[in-house]
C-alpha positions in Angstrom: 143.2 60.0 54.0 145.6 61.2 51.3 149.0 62.5 52.5 148.9 60.7 55.9 150.8 57.6 54.9 147.9 55.3 55.6 148.8 51.6 55.2 146.9 49.2 53.0 143.9 47.3 54.2 145.9 44.2 55.2 148.6 46.2 57.1 148.6 47.6 60.6 145.4 46.7 62.4 143.7 46.3 59.0 140.2 47.4 58.2 138.0 47.5 61.3 134.8 45.4 61.3 131.5 47.2 61.5 130.9 45.5 64.9 133.8 47.5 66.2 132.0 50.7 65.2 128.7 49.6 66.6 130.2 48.8 70.0 131.5 52.4 70.2 128.3 53.9 68.9 126.3 52.0 71.6 128.8 52.8 74.4 129.3 56.5 73.7 127.8 58.5 76.6 127.2 61.5 74.4 127.7 62.4 70.8 128.8 65.5 68.9 126.2 66.6 66.4 127.2 68.9 63.5 124.6 70.5 61.3 124.5 73.4 58.8 122.8 76.7 59.4 120.7 78.1 56.6 123.4 80.6 55.8 126.0 77.7 55.4 127.8 78.2 58.7 128.4 75.0 60.7 126.8 74.4 64.1 128.1 71.7 66.6 126.6 70.7 69.9 127.0 67.8 72.3 123.8 65.7 72.6 122.6 62.6 74.4 121.4 59.9 72.2 121.4 56.2 71.4 122.5 53.9 68.6 119.3 51.9 68.1 117.9 50.0 65.1 121.0 50.9 62.9 120.6 54.6 63.3 121.6 57.4 65.8 118.6 58.7 67.7 118.3 61.9 69.7 115.7 64.2 71.0 115.5 68.0 71.2 113.1 70.9 71.4 111.6 71.8 68.0 112.9 75.4 68.4 116.5 74.4 69.0 119.1 75.6 66.5 120.2 72.1 65.4 116.6 70.9 64.8 115.9 74.1 62.8 119.1 73.4 60.8 118.1 69.8 60.1 114.6 70.9 59.0 116.3 73.1 56.4 119.1 70.7 55.5 119.0 67.2 56.8 122.6 66.4 56.1 124.6 66.2 59.4 127.5 64.4 61.2 127.3 62.6 64.5 130.5 61.5 66.2 131.2 59.5 69.3 132.7 61.2 72.3 136.0 59.2 72.5 138.6 60.8 70.3 141.0 57.9 70.7 138.6 55.5 69.0 136.2 57.8 67.1 133.3 56.7 65.0 132.0 59.5 62.7 128.6 59.0 61.0 127.7 61.2 58.1 124.0 60.9 57.4 120.6 62.4 56.9 118.3 63.5 59.7 114.7 62.6 59.8 112.1 63.9 62.3 110.1 60.9 63.6 106.4 61.3 64.6 105.3 57.6 64.6 104.4 56.7 68.3 105.7 53.1 68.0 109.1 54.3 66.7 109.3 56.9 69.4 108.4 54.3 72.1 111.3 52.2 70.8 113.7 55.1 71.0 112.4 56.0 74.5 113.0 52.5 75.8 116.6 52.5 74.5 117.2 56.1 75.8 115.6 55.5 79.2 117.6 52.3 79.6 120.9 54.0 78.6 120.5 57.1 80.8 118.4 55.7 83.6 115.7 58.3 82.8 111.9 58.0 82.6 110.9 60.1 79.6 107.5 59.2 78.1 105.4 59.8 75.0 103.9 63.0 76.5 107.4 64.4 76.8 108.2 63.5 73.2 105.1 65.2 71.9 106.0 65.9 68.3 104.4 69.3 68.6 107.0 70.3 71.2 110.0 68.0 71.0 111.6 66.4 68.0 112.6 62.8 68.0 115.3 62.6 65.4 117.0 59.7 63.7 120.2 60.1 61.7 120.3 57.5 59.0 123.9 56.7 58.1 125.2 57.3 54.6 128.9 56.9 55.4 130.8 56.2 58.6 134.5 56.4 59.5 136.5 54.9 62.3 140.1 54.6 63.5 142.2 53.6 66.4 144.5 56.5 67.5 147.3 54.1 68.6 147.4 52.7 65.1 146.5 55.8 63.2 148.1 54.8 59.9 146.9 51.2 60.0 143.3 51.3 61.1 141.3 54.0 59.3 138.1 52.4 57.9 135.2 53.7 55.9 131.8 52.1 55.7 129.2 53.0 53.1 125.5 52.3 53.6 123.8 53.8 50.5 124.8 55.3 47.2 125.4 59.1 47.5 
């Protein structure tokens, strides 16, 4: 974060462990999803989802704007809902059609939101099950803004 006076990795709170980020990804009630429209304009929307098996999972209708965007350009950003301790995940969206993977997502989703969605609801011909595979993630603690910013990298760009 050039220009913000960020302290070195051993100063302030220091670099945050990945477990800190995962706790917030799991606990976030909702997420903000940002995608790119075919003409390059950004699109942001709040979504329900889960952090499960090291990726962000969500569901949406195949005809939704954000799914259409992800089919054209899978690059996207998912952020947790707490701006005081945000986790920002930059990644690549994948539409999942494998029934076993969808069942795993549904178990996590239904447990988190106390719902009872089933495979029929997640029919890939109607509703997209999406996983966002992290490439890079960022996190910080607002109360130690200059001492806590941390970046995690998962794959080579």
